[in-house]
C-alpha positions as CSV (number, residue, x, y, z in Angstrom):
1,M,-0.2,0.2,-0.1
2,D,2.8,2.4,0.9
3,D,4.1,2.0,-3.0
4,F,0.6,2.8,-4.0
5,W,0.8,6.0,-2.3
6,L,4.4,7.0,-3.4
7,W,3.7,6.4,-7.3
8,F,-0.1,8.2,-6.2
9,N,1.7,11.4,-4.8
10,T,4.5,11.7,-7.5
11,G,1.6,11.3,-10.4
12,T,0.0,14.4,-8.5
13,E,2.6,16.5,-8.0
14,H,4.5,16.4,-11.3
15,I,1.5,17.8,-12.9
16,L,1.2,20.3,-10.2
17,D,4.9,21.0,-10.1
18,W,5.1,24.5,-11.6
19,N,8.8,23.6,-13.1
20,G,6.4,21.2,-15.8
21,Y,4.2,24.1,-16.2
22,D,3.1,23.5,-19.6
23,H,0.9,20.5,-18.3
24,I,-0.5,22.7,-16.0
25,L,-1.6,25.3,-19.0
26,Y,-2.8,22.8,-21.5
27,V,-5.4,21.9,-18.8
28,M,-6.1,25.5,-17.9
29,V,-6.8,26.3,-21.8
30,L,-8.6,23.2,-22.2
31,C,-10.9,24.2,-19.2
32,A,-11.7,27.6,-20.4
33,M,-14.2,27.1,-22.5
34,F,-16.8,25.3,-20.2
35,S,-18.7,26.7,-17.4
36,I,-19.7,25.2,-14.1
37,T,-23.0,23.4,-15.8
38,Q,-21.1,22.1,-18.1
39,W,-18.7,20.4,-15.9
40,R,-19.9,17.1,-17.1
41,N,-18.6,17.4,-20.8
42,L,-15.7,18.9,-19.3
43,L,-14.7,15.9,-17.1
44,I,-15.2,13.7,-20.8
45,L,-12.7,15.9,-21.7
46,I,-10.3,15.3,-19.1
47,T,-10.8,11.7,-19.3
48,A,-10.1,11.5,-22.9
49,F,-6.6,13.4,-22.3
50,T,-6.1,10.7,-19.1
51,L,-6.8,7.7,-21.4
52,G,-4.5,9.5,-24.0
53,H,-1.3,9.8,-21.5
54,S,-2.3,6.6,-20.0
55,L,-2.2,4.7,-22.6
56,T,1.6,6.0,-23.8
57,L,2.6,5.5,-20.4
58,A,2.0,2.2,-20.5
59,I,4.1,1.9,-24.0
60,S,6.4,3.6,-23.3
61,A,7.2,2.1,-19.8
62,L,6.8,-1.4,-21.4
63,N,9.6,0.0,-24.0
64,I,7.2,-1.0,-27.0
65,W,7.7,2.7,-28.8
66,S,9.5,6.0,-27.5
67,V,10.3,9.3,-29.4
68,Q,13.4,11.8,-28.9
69,Q,12.6,13.2,-25.5
70,N,13.9,16.8,-27.3
71,Y,10.5,16.4,-30.0
72,I,8.4,15.9,-27.3
73,E,9.4,18.4,-25.4
74,A,8.8,20.7,-28.2
75,L,5.1,18.9,-29.2
76,I,3.4,19.6,-25.9
77,P,3.5,23.8,-26.1
78,F,2.7,23.0,-29.7
79,T,-1.1,21.2,-28.4
80,I,-1.3,24.2,-26.2
81,L,-0.9,26.7,-29.2
82,V,-3.5,24.5,-31.0
83,T,-6.4,24.7,-28.2
84,C,-5.9,27.9,-27.6
85,F,-6.1,28.9,-31.4
86,V,-9.2,26.6,-31.4
87,N,-10.5,28.4,-28.2
88,I,-9.8,31.7,-29.6
89,F,-11.6,30.7,-33.0
90,Y,-14.8,29.3,-31.5
91,S,-14.8,32.4,-28.7
92,R,-15.1,34.7,-31.8
93,S,-17.6,32.9,-34.0
94,E,-20.7,33.9,-35.3
95,Q,-22.4,30.3,-35.4
96,K,-25.3,29.6,-33.4
97,Q,-24.0,29.3,-29.7
98,K,-25.4,25.6,-30.1
99,D,-23.5,24.4,-33.0
100,R,-20.5,26.6,-31.8
101,K,-20.5,24.7,-28.7
102,M,-20.8,21.1,-29.8
103,L,-18.4,21.6,-32.4
104,N,-16.2,22.5,-30.3
105,F,-16.8,19.6,-28.2
106,R,-16.5,17.2,-30.6
107,F,-13.0,18.9,-31.9
108,N,-11.7,19.5,-28.7
109,Y,-12.2,15.8,-27.3
110,S,-10.6,14.5,-30.2
111,L,-7.7,16.7,-29.9
112,A,-7.6,15.9,-26.3
113,L,-7.2,12.4,-27.1
114,L,-4.7,12.9,-29.3
115,F,-2.8,15.1,-27.2
116,G,-2.9,13.3,-24.3
117,F,-0.9,10.7,-26.7
118,I,2.0,13.6,-26.6
119,H,1.6,14.7,-23.3
120,G,2.0,10.7,-21.9
121,M,5.4,10.8,-23.6
122,G,5.9,13.5,-21.9
123,F,5.2,11.9,-17.9
124,S,7.1,9.1,-19.5
125,Y,10.4,9.8,-18.9
126,L,9.9,11.0,-15.4
127,L,8.3,7.8,-14.7
128,K,10.5,5.5,-16.5
129,S,13.7,6.7,-14.8
130,M,11.7,5.8,-11.5
131,L,11.1,2.2,-12.3
132,G,14.5,1.4,-13.5
133,K,14.4,-2.3,-13.5
134,E,11.4,-2.9,-11.8
135,E,9.0,-6.0,-12.8
136,N,6.1,-5.1,-11.8
137,I,4.7,-2.0,-13.6
138,V,0.6,-2.3,-12.8
139,L,0.8,-1.1,-9.5
140,P,3.1,2.3,-10.2
141,L,1.5,2.8,-13.7
142,L,-2.4,2.3,-12.5
143,S,-1.3,4.9,-8.8
144,F,1.2,7.5,-11.3
145,N,-1.9,7.6,-13.4
146,L,-4.1,8.2,-10.9
147,G,-2.0,10.6,-9.2
148,L,-2.0,12.6,-12.5
149,E,-5.7,12.5,-12.8
150,L,-6.4,14.1,-9.4
151,G,-3.9,17.1,-10.1
152,Q,-5.4,17.6,-13.1
153,L,-9.0,17.7,-11.2
154,L,-7.5,20.2,-8.6
155,I,-7.0,22.3,-11.7
156,V,-9.9,22.4,-13.1
157,A,-12.2,22.6,-9.8
158,C,-9.8,26.2,-10.0
159,M,-10.3,27.2,-13.2
160,L,-14.3,26.8,-13.1
161,L,-14.2,28.6,-9.5
162,I,-12.5,31.4,-11.2
163,S,-14.7,31.3,-14.3
164,V,-18.0,31.7,-11.7
165,F,-16.7,34.2,-10.3
166,L,-15.3,36.3,-13.2
167,T,-18.2,35.7,-15.1
168,R,-21.5,36.3,-12.3
169,F,-20.2,38.4,-9.8
170,T,-17.8,41.1,-12.7
171,R,-18.8,42.5,-16.0
172,I,-16.7,39.9,-17.9
173,K,-18.6,38.1,-20.3
174,K,-17.6,34.4,-20.9
175,A,-16.1,34.8,-24.7
176,D,-14.3,37.5,-23.4
177,F,-12.8,35.3,-20.6
178,V,-12.2,32.7,-22.5
179,F,-10.4,34.9,-25.1
180,F,-8.3,36.2,-22.2
181,I,-6.9,33.1,-20.7
182,S,-6.6,31.5,-24.4
183,S,-4.7,34.6,-25.5
184,A,-2.4,34.6,-22.4
185,V,-1.1,31.2,-22.5
186,F,-0.9,31.2,-26.0
187,G,2.2,33.8,-25.9
188,I,3.4,31.6,-23.1
189,A,2.8,29.0,-25.0
190,F,4.5,30.4,-27.8
191,L,7.5,31.8,-26.2
192,L,8.3,28.0,-24.4
193,F,7.7,26.2,-28.6
194,V,10.3,28.7,-29.9
195,Q,12.9,27.8,-26.9
196,R,12.4,24.2,-27.7
197,L,12.8,24.0,-31.0
198,N,16.3,25.9,-30.6
199,V,17.3,23.2,-28.6
200,L,16.4,20.3,-31.5
C-alpha cells in the first residue's frame, strides 16, 4: 500500500509542479471554454486526455515505442498553441451558440485524446527513470495515473471557480474570459515552443 501512495503522490506532484507548467497550461486552456454547468462535458474531455496519456505511459514503460525527448518537449507547447487557437476561434465565431459549443466539444475531444498521447510521452520520461528495473509496472502505472488525474481535477476545479467568480460577479463576459485566458496562454506557449525548437 505504501508503494501505491508513493506513485500516486509522485503523479500528483508532477502535474502540479510549476517547473512542469506546460501541462498545467494545457489543462487550464482546455477548461476555459466550459462553465460550471458543463462540468460533465469537461470531465469527458479530461478523461479523454487521461486515456491518451495513460496509453502512451504504458507503451513507453514497456519499451514498446519511444520518441526522442527533445521532440516531445517541443510538441507539448504546440498542443497548447493549437488548443488556444481553437478556443479563440470559437469564442469569436458567429455561428449559433449551440452549434458552436457542440462542434467545439467534438473537436476538442479528438484533440484532447491525441494530445494526451503526446503529454503521456512527456510524463513517461520521469516514470521510466523512477521505475528502473522494476518488474511489475502495473501498480506504478495505475497509481501514477490516478495521481495525475487528481492533479488535473484540482486544476479543473480552480479554473471553474475562477470562471464562475469572474462571469457572475463582474461584468466580464464568458467569451471575453475565454479570449483572455487563451490569448495569455498562447503567448506563454509560443515562447516555450520557440525555446524548445532551438534545442532540437
